N, CA, C and O of each residue as an XYZ file, in Angstrom:
572
protein
N     125.430     85.620     98.751
C     125.805     84.134     98.020
C     125.144     84.169     96.365
O     124.067     84.497     95.869
N     126.591     83.578     95.803
C     125.990     83.810     94.722
C     125.034     82.437     93.878
O     124.670     81.459     94.532
N     124.829     82.529     92.875
C     124.098     81.279     92.514
C     124.931     80.436     92.020
O     126.068     80.810     91.729
N     124.483     78.996     91.809
C     125.354     78.000     90.898
C     125.020     77.523     89.813
O     123.928     78.004     89.508
N     125.468     76.661     88.883
C     124.893     76.170     87.556
C     123.635     75.350     88.423
O     122.648     75.577     87.723
N     123.256     74.653     89.398
C     122.101     73.736     89.964
C     120.947     75.031     90.119
O     119.741     74.951     89.885
N     121.861     76.465     90.678
C     120.702     77.036     90.757
C     119.872     77.857     89.236
O     118.725     78.285     89.109
N     120.737     77.827     88.513
C     120.424     77.808     86.945
C     119.750     77.457     86.817
O     118.739     78.147     86.685
N     119.673     75.666     86.719
C     118.986     74.870     86.013
C     117.535     75.214     86.592
O     116.477     75.250     85.964
N     117.770     75.474     88.032
C     115.952     74.964     88.594
C     115.447     76.677     88.004
O     114.387     76.812     87.393
N     116.190     77.642     88.241
C     115.848     79.485     87.708
C     115.286     79.081     86.189
O     114.524     79.936     85.738
N     115.519     77.954     85.333
C     115.350     78.154     84.446
C     113.921     77.131     84.425
O     113.296     77.181     83.366
N     113.635     76.662     84.978
C     112.141     75.701     85.462
C     110.926     76.900     85.468
O     109.881     76.999     84.826
N     111.673     77.905     86.676
C     111.080     79.089     86.859
C     110.580     80.202     85.834
O     109.592     80.936     85.831
N     111.690     80.031     84.937
C     111.269     81.148     84.016
C     110.657     79.831     82.707
O     110.817     79.964     81.493
N     110.157     78.966     83.199
C     109.330     77.883     81.816
C     108.108     78.391     82.759
O     107.543     79.319     82.180
N     107.622     78.158     83.770
C     106.558     78.181     84.221
C     106.581     79.839     84.250
O     105.654     80.254     84.946
N     107.222     80.680     83.798
C     106.856     82.249     83.616
C     105.673     82.198     82.502
O     104.516     82.620     82.504
N     106.523     81.447     81.478
C     106.264     81.802     80.294
C     105.038     80.635     79.787
O     104.480     80.595     78.690
N     104.822     79.670     81.038
C     103.293     78.613     80.485
C     102.353     79.515     81.097
O     101.263     79.395     80.537
N     102.320     80.862     82.553
C     101.705     81.439     82.894
C     100.978     82.547     81.946
O      99.806     82.860     82.155
N     101.923     83.257     80.642
C     101.755     83.790     80.321
C     100.442     83.078     78.832
O      99.417     83.641     78.447
N     100.871     82.091     78.471
C     100.643     81.690     77.479
C      99.254     81.175     78.155
O      98.588     80.569     77.315
N      98.787     81.223     79.100
C      97.228     80.708     79.938
C      96.693     82.176     79.956
O      95.463     82.195     80.019
N      97.176     83.202     79.926
C      96.465     84.859     79.733
C      96.770     85.635     80.680
O      96.192     86.709     80.842
N      98.089     85.045     81.740
C      98.136     85.960     82.984
C      99.501     86.972     82.922
O      99.694     87.385     81.778
N     100.336     87.380     83.771
C     101.334     87.920     83.539
C     102.452     86.946     83.628
O     102.373     85.997     84.408
N     103.529     87.137     82.840
C     104.311     85.757     82.765
C     105.426     86.140     84.402
O     106.432     86.844     84.482
N     104.766     85.409     85.399
C     105.602     84.752     86.161
C     105.159     83.602     86.920
O     104.020     83.426     87.353
N     106.380     82.664     87.070
C     106.980     81.410     87.467
C     107.651     81.331     88.372
O     108.683     82.001     88.388
N     107.296     80.427     89.538
C     108.105     80.336     90.670
C     107.903     78.605     90.978
O     106.967     77.867     90.670
N     108.912     78.373     91.555
C     109.294     76.657     92.156
C     110.287     76.991     93.483
O     111.231     77.772     93.609
N     109.637     76.035     94.422
C     110.601     76.003     95.765
C     110.798     74.265     95.845
O     110.085     73.262     95.834
N     112.496     74.687     95.945
C     112.974     73.520     96.008
C     114.238     72.974     97.741
O     114.516     73.573     98.780
N     114.536     71.918     97.303
C     114.783     71.156     98.433
C     116.482     71.443     98.406
O     117.004     71.806     97.353
N     117.125     71.290     99.393
C     118.583     71.539     99.119
C     118.887     70.310     98.423
O     119.917     70.388     97.753
N     118.471     69.537     98.399
C     118.868     68.202     97.495
C     118.365     68.752     95.744
O     118.480     67.906     94.857
N     118.057     69.567     95.528
C     117.051     70.169     94.419
C     116.124     69.732     94.011
O     115.916     69.915     92.812
N     115.169     68.978     94.781
C     114.010     68.113     94.721
C     112.969     69.087     94.235
O     113.274     70.017     94.980
N     112.200     69.437     93.694
C     111.344     70.573     93.014
C     109.960     70.220     94.386
O     109.297     69.197     94.221
N     109.764     70.790     95.179
C     109.049     70.405     96.225
C     107.672     70.756     95.614
O     106.956     69.782     95.379
N     107.192     71.937     95.326
C     105.661     72.484     94.466
C     106.639     73.954     93.232
O     107.708     74.559     93.306
N     105.756     73.931     92.492
C     105.478     75.440     91.524
C     104.073     75.674     91.603
O     103.066     75.200     92.129
N     104.533     76.876     90.641
C     103.316     78.042     90.511
C     103.399     78.692     89.700
O     104.477     79.050     89.224
N     101.989     79.132     89.191
C     102.561     80.349     87.759
C     101.274     81.250     88.627
O     100.518     80.892     89.530
N     101.451     82.772     87.777
C     101.080     83.794     88.518
C      99.570     83.647     87.973
O      99.422     83.660     86.751
N      98.191     83.478     88.984
C      97.124     83.417     87.933
C      96.392     84.590     88.368
O      95.180     84.388     88.299
N      96.665     85.615     88.744
C      96.235     87.136     89.005
C      94.784     87.395     87.778
O      93.707     87.912     88.075
N      95.257     86.770     86.161
C      93.703     87.224     85.884
C      93.033     86.021     85.429
O      91.891     86.239     85.024
N      93.348     85.023     85.389
C      92.726     84.117     85.305
C      92.028     83.528     87.021
O      91.155     82.661     86.985
N      92.342     83.895     87.955
C      91.814     83.722     89.042
C      91.116     85.228     89.717
O      90.670     85.187     90.863
N      91.074     86.299     89.059
C      90.546     87.195     89.026
C      91.083     87.582     91.014
O      90.346     87.616     92.000
N      92.409     87.779     90.931
C      92.636     87.104     92.002
C      94.092     88.512     92.442
O      95.100     87.946     92.863
N      94.203     89.692     92.394
C      95.358     90.338     92.240
C      96.457     90.253     93.385
O      97.443     90.967     93.562
N      96.042     89.286     94.028
C      97.008     88.566     95.030
C      97.945     87.184     95.025
O      98.737     86.693     95.829
N      97.319     86.713     93.365
C      97.400     85.218     92.886
C      99.229     85.328     92.353
O      99.661     84.600     91.460
N      99.864     86.072     92.885
C     101.137     85.543     92.663
C     101.883     84.428     92.921
O     101.528     83.864     93.956
N     103.149     83.711     92.117
C     103.535     82.644     92.461
C     103.902     82.216     93.410
O     103.634     81.076     93.788
N     104.931     83.407     94.306
C     105.543     83.101     95.249
C     105.060     83.646     96.515
O     105.766     83.875     97.497
N     103.535     83.878     96.394
C     103.301     84.101     97.631
C     102.200     82.662     97.738
O     102.235     82.182     98.871
N     101.385     82.016     96.906
C     100.766     80.772     96.854
C     101.936     79.366     96.610
O     101.450     78.259     96.379
N     103.270     79.514     96.676
C     104.205     79.102     97.305
C     104.566     79.277     98.943
O     104.478     78.347     99.745
N     104.913     80.403     99.226
C     104.841     80.830    100.488
C     103.664     80.210    101.166
O     104.098     79.370    101.955
N     102.460     80.258    101.196
C     101.542     79.985    101.790
C     101.149     78.502    101.916
O     100.473     77.986    102.806
N     101.697     77.941    100.874
C     102.231     76.261    100.549
C     103.150     75.786    101.769
O     103.160     74.795    102.500
N     103.830     76.814    101.667
C     105.468     75.910    102.824
C     104.801     76.247    104.100
O     105.073     75.707    105.172
N     103.954     77.128    103.935
C     103.512     77.692    105.753
C     102.708     76.614    106.248
O     102.765     76.293    107.435
N     101.857     75.948    105.310
C     100.953     75.002    105.428
C     101.149     73.563    105.433
O     100.400     72.858    106.109
N     102.146     73.034    104.698
C     102.568     71.925    104.124
C     104.053     71.581    104.944
O     104.239     70.429    105.334
N     105.164     72.712    105.197
C     105.976     72.169    105.456
C     106.376     72.250    107.285
O     105.798     72.903    108.154
N     107.107     71.681    107.359
C     107.515     72.134    109.351
C     108.183     73.081    109.087
O     108.160     73.607    107.974
N     108.981     73.524    110.155
C     109.507     75.508    110.220
C     110.938     75.041    109.580
O     111.472     75.546    108.593
N     111.549     73.710    110.555
C     112.788     72.927    110.143
C     113.052     72.695    108.439
O     113.943     73.238    107.786
N     112.062     71.775    107.948
C     111.970     72.052    106.459
C     111.996     73.138    105.741
O     112.878     73.382    104.918
N     110.941     73.942    106.021
C     110.714     75.185    105.557
C     112.011     76.075    105.102
O     112.215     76.549    103.985
N     112.801     76.169    106.227
C     114.127     77.037    106.574
C     115.049     76.422    105.782
O     115.909     77.084    105.200
N     114.959     74.925    105.662
C     115.971     74.372    104.631
C     115.983     74.563    102.752
O     116.796     74.247    101.884
N     114.962     75.075    102.741
C     114.110     74.983    101.311
C     114.861     76.445    100.556
O     115.124     77.425    101.253
N     115.155     76.412     99.017
C     114.535     77.804     98.249
C     113.971     77.619     97.154
O     113.746     76.681     96.388
N     113.623     79.628     97.283
C     112.531     79.520     96.748
C     113.279     80.392     95.185
O     113.642     81.567     95.237
N     113.413     79.315     93.576
C     113.577     79.999     92.568
C     112.422     80.561     91.734
O     111.280     80.105     91.786
N     112.725     81.373     91.121
C     111.146     82.816     90.712
C     111.912     83.982     89.784
O     112.820     84.761     90.075
N     111.087     83.750     88.423
C     111.541     84.325     87.419
C     111.773     86.007     87.750
O     112.497     86.513     86.893
N     111.500     86.586     88.381
C     111.250     87.909     88.720
C     111.037     88.017     90.740
O     110.206     87.514     91.496
N     112.461     89.081     91.018
C     112.454     89.220     92.131
C     110.809     89.706     92.878
O     110.059     90.543     92.377
N     110.570     89.016     94.022
C     109.781     89.156     94.984
C     109.089     90.405     94.977
O     109.932     91.299     94.905
N     107.647     90.978     95.029
C     107.482     92.290     95.269
C     106.965     92.148     96.607
O     106.430     91.167     97.123
N     107.310     93.748     97.280
C     107.499     93.079     98.853
C     106.270     92.504     99.698
O     106.517     92.131    100.845
N     104.805     92.394     99.154
C     103.857     91.602     99.297
C     104.649     89.911     99.726
O     104.913     89.379    100.804
N     104.823     89.488     98.305
C     105.455     88.022     98.370
C     107.060     88.114     99.199
O     107.423     87.027     99.647
N     107.814     89.033     99.383
C     108.513     89.184    100.034
C     108.461     88.941    101.753
O     109.373     88.533    102.471
N     107.129     89.322    102.120
C     106.984     89.458    103.305
C     106.367     87.970    103.713
O     106.485     87.347    104.768
N     105.816     87.703    102.752
C     105.147     85.765    103.379
C     106.073     85.154    103.113
O     106.206     84.370    104.053
N     107.289     84.895    102.003
C     108.129     84.730    102.055
C     109.697     84.563    103.533
O     110.682     83.860    103.759
N     109.066     85.569    104.040
C     109.674     85.508    105.546
C     109.135     85.155    106.394
O     109.782     84.732    107.352
N     107.695     85.167    106.432
C     106.971     84.353    107.366
C     106.544     83.096    107.569
O     105.981     82.606    108.548
N     106.965     82.487    106.249
C     107.180     81.361    106.306
C     107.901     80.622    106.667
O     107.589     79.534    107.151
N     109.339     81.155    106.472
C     110.504     81.020    107.279
C     111.328     80.393    106.303
O     112.362     79.792    106.593
N     110.883     80.526    105.147
C     111.850     79.900    103.728
C     113.630     80.748    103.957
O     113.827     81.912    104.305
N     114.693     79.677    103.618
C     115.932     80.190    103.578
C     116.279     81.274    102.913
O     116.691     82.333    103.386
N     116.023     80.856    101.264
C     116.524     81.752    100.132
C     115.695     82.163     99.441
O     114.497     81.959     99.639
N     116.114     82.757     98.588
C     115.182     83.324     97.162
C     116.217     83.671     95.905
O     116.859     84.721     95.933
N     116.324     82.860     94.955
C     117.348     83.084     93.866
C     115.931     83.367     92.698
O     114.842     82.797     92.619
N     116.545     84.511     91.886
C     115.763     85.219     91.207
C     116.416     85.739     89.649
O     117.518     86.273     89.524
N     115.661     85.507     88.765
C     116.319     86.118     87.489
C     116.098     87.260     87.201
O     117.145     87.889     87.049
N     114.852     88.065     86.994
C     114.809     89.579     86.815
C     114.378     90.393     88.397
O     113.393     90.201     89.109
N     115.373     91.207     88.554
C     115.464     92.182     89.693
C     114.139     92.782     89.664
O     113.616     92.290     88.664
N     113.190     93.688     90.287
C     112.171     94.502     90.657
C     112.466     95.821     89.590
O     111.703     96.356     88.785
N     113.956     96.126     89.945
C     114.250     97.359     89.047
C     114.240     96.799     87.537
O     113.735     97.575     86.726
N     114.600     95.873     87.153
C     115.113     95.347     85.602
C     113.480     95.688     84.941
O     113.155     96.186     83.864
N     112.638     95.172     86.121
C     111.453     94.352     85.487
C     110.424     96.100     85.448
O     109.296     96.037     84.959
N     110.798     97.132     85.837
C     110.749     98.466     86.000
C     111.189     98.978     85.038
O     110.463     99.927     84.743
N     112.151     98.852     84.238
C     112.676     99.231     83.032
C     112.149     98.359     81.879
O     112.699     98.585     80.801
N     111.161     97.374     81.884
C     110.869     96.480     80.409
C     108.902     96.957     80.736
O     108.114     97.053     79.795
N     108.558     97.145     81.965
C     107.019     97.338     82.176
C     106.277     98.845     82.330
O     106.591     99.679     83.180
N     105.516     98.959     81.597
C     104.663     99.766     81.601
C     104.372    100.080     82.870
O     104.400     99.211     83.742
N     104.055    101.363     83.139
C     104.011    101.905     85.041
C     101.903    100.551     85.179
O     101.416     99.723     84.409
N     101.530    101.011     86.295
C     100.387    101.154     86.536
C      99.229    101.577     85.857
O      98.225    101.045     85.383
N      99.771    102.886     85.985
C      98.663    103.852     85.362
C      98.467    104.594     87.305
O      98.423    105.793     87.582
N      98.392    103.482     88.260
C      97.820    104.259     89.406
C      98.724    104.628     90.270
O      99.715    103.983     90.614
N      98.315    105.902     90.706
C      98.923    107.054     91.619
C      98.760    106.185     92.966
O      97.960    105.313     93.304
N      99.972    106.860     93.650
C     100.033    105.514     94.940
C      99.352    106.247     95.997
O      99.391    107.457     96.216
N      98.571    105.116     96.768
C      97.651    105.301     97.774
C      98.295    106.179     99.037
O      99.420    105.964     99.487
N      97.457    107.128     99.490
C      97.973    107.774    100.684
C      98.324    107.266    102.027
O      97.868    106.130    101.894
N      98.712    107.286    102.987
C      98.510    106.942    104.119
C      98.790    107.460    105.414
O      99.983    107.613    105.675
N      98.075    107.719    106.156
C      97.799    107.875    107.680
C      98.058    107.372    108.741
O      97.599    106.279    109.072
N      98.856    108.085    109.487
C      99.360    107.091    110.598
C     100.723    107.570    111.175
O     101.496    108.400    110.696
N     100.821    106.903    112.228
C     100.084    105.973    113.226
C      98.890    106.642    113.578
O      98.498    107.529    112.819
N      98.337    106.412    114.450
C      97.078    106.792    115.216
C      96.424    105.607    116.187
O      96.422    104.392    115.993
N      95.847    106.398    117.344
C      95.192    105.711    118.443
C      96.494    104.402    118.781
O      96.172    103.230    118.587
N      97.945    104.739    119.288
C      98.912    103.826    119.594
C      98.152    103.312    120.622
O      97.821    102.134    120.488
N      97.692    104.045    121.879
C      96.981    103.483    123.431
C      95.871    102.161    123.142
O      95.873    101.067    123.705
N      95.121    102.562    122.281
C      94.108    101.624    122.064
C      94.693    100.410    121.007
O      94.281     99.261    121.163
N      95.647    100.718    119.955
C      95.912     99.694    119.506
C      96.794     98.704    120.101
O      96.759     97.475    120.046
N      97.645     99.553    120.717
C      98.775     98.643    122.149
C      97.965     97.641    122.619
O      98.209     96.448    122.439
N      96.902     98.112    123.283
C      95.914     96.963    124.191
C      95.057     96.134    123.227
O      94.175     95.414    123.696
N      95.216     96.181    122.238
C      94.384     95.383    121.109
C      95.837     94.140    120.577
O      95.722     93.046    120.024
N      96.531     94.542    120.821
C      97.927     93.636    119.965
C      98.653     93.353    120.706
O      99.026     92.222    120.393
N      99.274     93.749    121.788
C     100.185     93.403    122.887
C      99.842     91.993    123.288
O     100.338     91.031    122.700
N      99.018     91.870    124.256
C      98.389     90.589    124.494
C      99.010     89.472    124.072
O      99.487     88.551    124.734
N      98.939     89.715    122.386
C      99.022     88.638    121.619
C     100.508     87.924    121.730
O     100.722     86.780    121.328
N     101.548     88.821    122.369
C     102.605     88.814    121.822
C     103.691     88.816    123.197
O     104.904     88.832    123.404
N     102.091     88.781    124.162
C     103.327     88.231    125.635
C     102.828     86.628    125.696
O     103.339     85.852    126.504
């Protein structure tokens, strides 16, 4: 699906929210959630520094808001407009919240071209392990 002039207007608001986040001393990311008619339902800015919360991404905050405040049918009709492509953490939350669509201005790959690296090495992960034990704890939930 390609973006429309209406999408661009809402995306410009997300970019303005990103600029506001930067003025407040945070990384420049902003997002909003809109109804099918373009009505803005909620807006958020990145507050990772001012909140001292590494998860305070605007996309995650909006996904959590939608999951808490919207019924499933309404959530499935919304579009998130965001200044940058959602990171994996946020993309997972958006999916769990049941949002219909995301429109972003800057891709994750484009961001990596302009943003210096974090300087942190990848965290090694080991697993899976203890499959029978974890299945006994998890499977009953899904039955």
